[in-house]
C-alpha positions in Angstrom: 113.4 122.9 71.7 109.8 122.9 73.1 108.4 126.0 74.8 108.4 124.2 78.2 112.0 123.0 77.8 113.0 126.6 76.9 111.3 128.0 80.0 113.0 125.5 82.3 116.4 126.3 80.7 115.9 130.0 81.2 114.8 129.5 84.8 117.9 127.4 85.5 120.1 130.2 84.0 118.4 132.9 86.1 118.9 130.8 89.3 122.6 130.1 88.3 123.2 133.9 87.9 121.7 134.6 91.3 123.6 131.8 93.1 126.9 132.9 91.5 126.6 136.1 93.4 125.4 134.7 96.7 127.6 132.5 99.0 126.7 131.5 102.5 129.4 131.5 105.2 129.4 130.6 108.8 128.9 134.2 109.9 126.4 135.0 107.2 124.6 131.9 105.9 122.4 131.8 102.8 118.6 131.9 103.1 117.5 129.8 100.2 113.8 130.3 99.2 111.8 127.9 97.0 108.2 128.7 96.1 106.1 126.4 93.9 102.5 126.8 92.9 101.4 124.9 96.0 104.1 125.1 98.6 106.8 127.4 100.2 110.0 126.3 101.7 113.1 128.1 103.1 116.3 127.0 104.5 119.3 128.7 106.1 122.5 127.0 104.6 126.2 127.3 105.5 127.8 126.6 102.1 131.3 126.3 103.6 130.3 123.1 105.4 127.4 122.2 103.2 125.0 122.0 106.1 121.4 123.2 106.6 121.2 125.2 109.8 117.4 125.9 109.9 114.5 125.1 107.7 110.7 125.7 107.4 108.2 124.5 104.9 104.5 124.4 104.2 104.6 120.8 103.0 102.6 118.7 105.3 101.2 121.6 107.2 97.6 122.6 107.0 98.0 126.3 106.4 95.1 128.5 105.5 95.2 131.8 103.5 96.8 133.0 100.3 100.2 131.9 99.2 101.6 135.3 100.1 100.3 134.9 103.7 101.7 131.3 103.8 105.1 132.7 102.6 105.1 135.3 105.4 104.3 132.5 107.9 107.2 130.5 106.6 109.5 133.6 106.9 108.5 133.9 110.5 109.2 130.2 111.2 112.6 130.1 109.5 113.7 133.3 111.3 112.7 131.9 114.6 114.5 128.6 113.9 117.6 130.5 112.7 117.7 132.7 115.8 117.4 129.6 118.0 120.7 128.4 116.3 122.3 131.8 117.0 122.1 133.1 113.4 121.5 136.8 113.1 122.5 137.8 109.6 121.8 136.0 106.3 122.1 136.5 102.5 118.9 136.0 100.6 119.0 133.5 97.7 115.8 134.1 95.8 116.6 131.5 93.1 115.0 132.3 89.7 112.3 134.5 91.2 112.0 138.3 91.3 112.2 140.0 94.7 108.4 140.7 94.6 105.2 139.3 96.0 105.7 136.0 97.9 109.5 136.3 98.1 109.2 139.9 99.4 106.6 138.8 102.0 108.8 136.0 103.2 111.8 138.3 103.5 109.9 141.0 105.2 108.5 138.6 107.8 112.0 137.2 108.4 113.3 140.7 108.9 110.5 141.5 111.3 111.4 138.5 113.4 115.0 139.5 113.8 117.0 138.3 110.7 119.3 140.8 109.1 119.8 140.9 105.4 
């Protein structure tokens, strides 16, 4: 197995371990965060119905600043959109990433704008 394939396999395993512990319900949906090298996206998902309640992304938006600042902006936007849909509490799904840096900035900004974790 190549080094790249091994890294991807390990990342999928980490994400699966995280998602096995996190389940979104109607009362407490899942805030799924995806951060790539160039973009940040977050969605609030009700797993019981399989529906996205609210979402925010940096794709197509001309955002300035560091990726951490962009992540914080996306956290604010997704929290505002979720509050507009009457969602107060969520469960954070960080995928295969550590709760550090950009993920932490997004979560802190969402908390500051009224989402409960």
